[in-house]
C-alpha positions in Angstrom: 6.1 69.4 -10.7 4.1 66.7 -12.4 7.3 65.2 -13.8 8.7 65.0 -10.3 5.6 63.2 -9.1 5.7 60.8 -12.0 9.4 60.1 -11.5 8.8 59.5 -7.7 5.9 57.2 -8.4 7.8 55.2 -11.0 10.8 55.0 -8.5 8.4 53.6 -5.8 7.0 51.1 -8.3 10.5 50.0 -9.3 11.6 49.7 -5.7 8.6 47.5 -4.9 9.1 45.4 -8.0 12.8 44.8 -7.3 12.0 43.9 -3.6 9.5 41.3 -4.9 12.1 39.9 -7.3 14.7 39.8 -4.6 12.3 38.0 -2.3 11.5 35.4 -4.9 15.2 35.0 -5.6 16.0 34.7 -1.9 13.4 32.0 -1.5 14.8 30.2 -4.5 18.4 30.5 -3.2 17.5 29.3 0.3 15.5 26.4 -1.1 18.5 25.5 -3.3 20.7 25.5 -0.2 18.3 23.3 1.6 18.1 20.9 -1.4 21.9 20.7 -1.5 22.1 20.2 2.3 19.6 17.3 2.4 21.0 15.7 -0.7 24.3 15.1 1.1 24.8 11.9 3.0 25.8 12.7 6.6 27.1 10.4 9.3 25.1 10.0 12.5 27.7 12.0 14.4 27.2 15.1 12.3 23.4 14.8 12.0 22.7 17.2 14.8 24.7 19.9 13.1 22.9 19.2 9.8 19.5 19.5 11.6 20.5 22.9 13.0 21.5 24.1 9.6 18.2 22.9 8.1 16.2 24.6 10.8 18.0 27.8 10.2 17.5 27.7 6.5 13.8 26.8 6.9 13.3 29.8 9.3 15.1 32.1 6.7 12.9 30.7 3.9 9.7 31.3 6.0 10.6 34.9 6.5 11.5 35.4 2.9 8.2 33.8 1.8 6.2 36.4 3.7 7.8 39.1 1.4 6.8 37.4 -1.8 3.7 38.9 -3.4 2.1 38.8 -6.8 2.1 39.7 -9.7 4.6 37.2 -11.0 6.4 37.2 -14.3 7.2 34.1 -16.4 10.6 33.9 -14.9 9.1 34.1 -11.4 6.8 31.2 -12.3 9.8 29.2 -13.4 11.6 29.9 -10.2 8.6 28.8 -8.2 8.2 25.6 -10.2 11.9 24.8 -9.4 11.2 25.6 -5.7 8.2 23.3 -5.7 10.2 20.5 -7.3 13.0 20.9 -4.8 10.6 21.1 -2.0 9.1 17.7 -2.8 12.6 16.2 -2.6 13.4 18.1 0.5 10.2 16.9 2.2 11.0 13.3 1.3 14.6 13.5 2.5 13.5 15.1 5.8 10.9 12.4 6.3 13.7 9.8 5.8 15.9 11.6 8.3 13.1 11.7 10.8 12.6 8.0 10.5 16.3 7.4 11.0 16.3 9.5 14.1 13.2 7.7 15.5 14.9 4.3 14.8 18.0 5.5 16.6 16.0 6.7 19.6 14.2 3.3 19.8 17.6 1.5 19.6 18.9 3.7 22.3 15.9 3.1 24.5 16.3 -0.7 24.0 19.9 -0.5 24.8 19.2 1.5 27.9 16.6 -0.9 29.2 18.7 -4.0 28.5 21.7 -2.3 30.2 19.5 -1.6 33.2 18.4 -5.2 33.4 22.0 -6.3 33.2 22.9 -4.0 36.1 19.9 -4.9 38.3 18.3 -8.1 36.9 15.7 -8.6 39.7 14.4 -5.0 39.7 11.2 -5.8 37.7 10.6 -9.2 39.0 7.5 -9.4 41.2 6.7 -12.8 42.3 4.5 -14.1 45.1 6.3 -17.5 45.3 6.6 -18.7 48.9 4.3 -16.1 50.3 1.7 -17.1 52.8 -1.7 -15.5 52.6 -3.8 -15.6 55.8 -7.4 -15.9 54.8 -8.7 -15.5 58.4 -10.0 -12.3 59.8 
């Protein structure tokens, strides 16, 4: 009976340990996918699709990170160091992409306002030339 309990306890410990290892490996794999995705140069037309993929991978990684718990082995520490290194690059690339999108939005806004002025050039003109003000009561 004691052997059965000991075997069950070691099985539970092994299952917990393998789930932790899997969680770390999942985070590593998803971060690697993110790294590869942001490292690719993507034309403006395909940027929306890339942003959707990045968002999906970030959501997956967030869920997997919740399952990662100590203690960590030397291999786990190496995986995490690689994750941290990739994450720095990913963060920089995402910042660059954000700036590109903001610039595109500003250009679009300028084009829209200049197009509107071309269509209706006197819309924003407010002038009081030729108006007569009666100062009497």
